[in-house]
C-alpha positions as CSV (number, residue, x, y, z in Angstrom):
1,M,-35.0,-59.0,-131.4
2,A,-31.8,-58.5,-132.4
3,T,-29.5,-60.0,-129.6
4,A,-26.5,-58.4,-130.8
5,T,-27.9,-55.0,-131.1
6,S,-29.9,-55.2,-127.6
7,A,-26.7,-56.5,-125.9
8,R,-25.2,-52.8,-126.2
9,V,-27.7,-51.2,-124.4
10,T,-28.4,-53.7,-121.4
11,L,-26.7,-52.9,-118.8
12,F,-27.3,-56.2,-116.7
13,E,-29.7,-59.4,-117.4
14,D,-30.4,-62.2,-115.5
15,I,-33.1,-65.1,-114.7
16,F,-34.2,-64.8,-111.3
17,E,-36.1,-67.3,-109.1
18,I,-38.9,-65.6,-107.0
19,T,-38.3,-66.8,-103.5
20,A,-40.7,-64.7,-101.6
21,L,-43.6,-62.5,-102.4
22,N,-44.2,-59.7,-99.5
23,P,-41.4,-61.0,-97.1
24,E,-42.3,-58.1,-94.6
25,G,-46.0,-58.5,-95.3
26,K,-48.4,-56.6,-97.4
27,K,-47.9,-52.8,-97.1
28,F,-50.0,-51.0,-100.1
29,E,-53.0,-52.7,-102.0
30,R,-51.3,-52.2,-105.5
31,V,-47.9,-53.0,-105.0
32,N,-46.0,-56.6,-104.0
33,R,-42.7,-56.8,-103.1
34,L,-40.4,-59.8,-104.4
35,S,-37.4,-61.2,-102.7
36,A,-35.4,-63.2,-105.8
37,T,-32.1,-64.8,-106.5
38,G,-30.3,-64.7,-109.5
39,T,-29.6,-67.9,-111.3
40,T,-26.6,-66.7,-113.4
41,F,-24.8,-64.2,-111.1
42,E,-26.6,-64.8,-107.8
43,C,-27.4,-61.6,-107.1
44,D,-30.4,-60.9,-104.3
45,L,-33.1,-58.4,-105.7
46,L,-35.9,-57.0,-103.9
47,L,-38.2,-55.1,-106.2
48,D,-41.6,-53.4,-105.7
49,Y,-44.2,-53.7,-108.7
50,N,-47.9,-53.0,-109.6
51,C,-49.4,-56.1,-108.8
52,Q,-53.1,-55.1,-110.2
53,I,-51.2,-55.0,-113.8
54,Y,-48.7,-57.6,-113.6
55,S,-48.7,-60.9,-111.8
56,L,-45.9,-63.0,-110.5
57,L,-45.8,-65.5,-108.1
58,E,-43.6,-67.4,-105.7
59,G,-41.6,-70.0,-107.1
60,E,-42.0,-68.4,-110.9
61,K,-38.7,-67.5,-112.8
62,M,-38.1,-64.2,-114.7
63,T,-36.0,-62.8,-116.8
64,L,-34.9,-59.1,-115.5
65,V,-33.1,-56.2,-117.9
66,L,-31.9,-53.1,-116.7
67,A,-31.1,-50.9,-120.0
68,S,-30.0,-47.4,-120.6
69,T,-32.3,-47.1,-123.4
70,L,-35.4,-48.4,-125.3
71,N,-33.8,-48.1,-129.0
72,L,-32.5,-51.0,-130.2
73,D,-29.9,-49.1,-132.0
74,G,-28.6,-48.2,-128.8
75,S,-29.2,-44.2,-129.5
76,P,-29.8,-42.6,-126.1
77,D,-33.4,-42.1,-124.8
78,D,-34.8,-39.0,-123.8
79,H,-35.1,-39.7,-120.4
80,A,-37.1,-36.1,-119.5
81,S,-40.3,-37.5,-121.0
82,Y,-41.7,-40.6,-122.3
83,N,-44.9,-41.5,-124.2
84,P,-45.1,-44.9,-125.8
85,A,-48.1,-43.8,-128.1
86,T,-45.8,-41.4,-129.6
87,T,-42.5,-42.1,-129.2
88,Y,-42.3,-45.2,-130.6
89,Q,-45.3,-45.5,-132.7
90,S,-43.2,-47.2,-135.7
91,E,-40.0,-48.2,-134.5
92,P,-39.6,-51.9,-132.5
93,T,-37.9,-51.3,-129.3
94,L,-36.9,-53.5,-126.5
95,A,-39.8,-53.3,-124.8
96,D,-41.7,-55.0,-127.3
97,N,-39.8,-58.6,-126.1
98,Y,-41.1,-57.9,-122.2
99,E,-44.2,-58.1,-120.3
100,Y,-43.8,-55.6,-117.4
101,V,-41.4,-52.1,-118.1
102,M,-40.7,-49.3,-115.9
103,H,-38.3,-46.4,-116.0
104,G,-36.5,-44.7,-112.7
105,R,-33.4,-43.7,-111.4
106,V,-30.3,-45.1,-109.6
107,F,-30.1,-43.1,-106.0
108,D,-27.7,-45.3,-104.5
109,V,-24.9,-47.3,-104.9
110,S,-23.0,-48.7,-101.7
111,Y,-19.7,-50.7,-102.0
112,K,-19.3,-53.5,-99.3
113,K,-16.8,-55.7,-98.2
114,D,-15.5,-58.8,-100.5
115,G,-16.4,-56.6,-104.1
116,V,-20.3,-56.7,-102.9
117,V,-22.2,-53.7,-104.5
118,V,-26.1,-52.6,-103.3
119,I,-27.8,-50.5,-106.1
120,A,-30.9,-49.2,-105.1
121,I,-33.4,-47.6,-107.7
122,S,-36.6,-45.7,-107.4
123,F,-39.4,-46.3,-110.2
124,G,-41.7,-43.5,-109.2
125,G,-41.6,-44.8,-105.7
126,L,-41.4,-48.4,-106.7
127,L,-38.1,-49.2,-105.5
128,C,-35.7,-52.0,-106.4
129,R,-32.5,-52.9,-104.5
130,L,-30.2,-55.4,-106.5
131,T,-27.0,-56.6,-104.5
132,G,-24.3,-59.0,-106.1
133,D,-20.5,-59.1,-107.0
134,Q,-19.8,-55.6,-108.6
135,R,-18.0,-57.1,-111.6
136,H,-21.5,-58.1,-112.7
137,L,-23.2,-54.5,-111.6
138,S,-20.2,-52.0,-112.9
139,S,-22.3,-50.8,-115.8
140,I,-25.0,-49.3,-113.0
141,L,-24.0,-45.8,-111.9
142,P,-25.1,-43.4,-109.4
143,D,-28.1,-41.1,-110.6
144,M,-28.4,-43.3,-113.7
145,R,-31.6,-43.2,-115.6
146,L,-32.5,-46.9,-116.8
147,Y,-35.4,-49.0,-117.5
148,I,-36.2,-52.3,-115.9
149,L,-37.7,-54.9,-118.1
150,V,-39.3,-58.2,-116.9
151,K,-41.0,-61.1,-118.7
152,K,-42.0,-64.4,-117.1
153,D,-40.0,-67.2,-118.1
């Protein structure tokens, strides 16, 4: 991975330590909700993910990236459709360096007191809530289409 190139497409990146799985009880058979805390920016994360295709455990650390495109050159994606078999057949992408990738849309950005922002993203019904200092999350805007990329550390 060319870090200088991928830095242009990265909206947010941190290493999170998973503090709990399904903190409010398991609601769906194929979905887990994790609660995690960022080790660098100290953001709080709630993330739904498909536990049948990707396994995470309490206490594990994972790198999480929010990106506007998967193209390493920073060129914008066609967010209307995605077919990995044809779209990225010969070109390396940011997704090649991660184990779990979802595409979604920011549906709410709420500004709280003391410079805290709460960002809500839907990945086809799998939800993400990221809470932290708005200085670190200022690149994420309402109605933005983006990718979440995860790998275990």
